[in-house]
C-alpha positions in Angstrom: 219.6 131.7 75.4 220.8 134.8 73.5 217.6 136.9 72.8 215.9 135.9 68.8 213.0 136.3 67.6 212.6 132.3 67.2 214.0 132.0 70.8 210.8 134.8 71.9 208.5 133.2 69.7 209.0 129.6 71.5 208.8 130.6 74.5 205.1 132.1 73.8 203.9 129.2 72.6 205.6 127.1 75.1 204.3 128.9 77.6 201.1 129.3 76.2 200.6 125.3 76.0 202.0 124.6 79.5 198.6 127.9 80.4 196.7 124.9 78.7 197.9 122.4 80.8 196.8 124.9 84.1 193.6 126.0 83.3 192.5 121.7 82.9 194.4 122.1 86.3 190.4 123.7 87.6 186.9 123.8 87.1 184.7 124.9 89.4 181.5 123.4 91.1 178.3 123.7 90.9 178.0 126.7 93.6 180.5 129.1 91.4 183.2 127.9 93.5 186.9 127.9 91.4 188.4 123.8 93.1 192.5 124.1 92.2 194.5 120.3 91.4 196.9 121.6 93.8 198.3 118.1 92.9 198.9 118.6 88.9 199.8 122.0 89.0 203.1 121.0 91.2 203.2 118.6 89.2 203.2 120.6 85.7 205.7 123.9 87.1 208.2 121.2 89.2 210.0 120.1 85.7 210.5 123.9 84.2 213.3 125.7 84.7 212.7 128.5 86.8 212.6 131.8 84.3 209.2 129.9 82.7 208.6 128.3 86.7 207.9 132.4 87.4 206.2 133.4 84.5 203.7 130.6 85.1 203.3 130.7 88.9 202.9 134.7 88.0 200.3 133.7 85.3 198.8 131.3 87.9 197.8 133.2 90.2 196.9 136.1 89.0 194.4 134.4 87.3 193.6 132.0 90.0 192.7 134.8 92.1 190.9 137.0 89.8 187.9 134.5 90.1 188.5 134.2 93.4 187.7 137.7 93.7 184.8 137.2 90.4 
């Protein structure tokens, strides 16, 4: 896919939609510890192309390592 501003905007919107879905796969229990529904996360990520998969995995790992370390 050639780089154009429209492609970039569409890809960013698509990534943001997937991030919203991934956020629904995580919750904190009563003690404040994060719980992740790994099967749902992998179900979402498995259907993606490699570029989007890399971007979402990077976001997911950095976001949730940060939560765990809080």
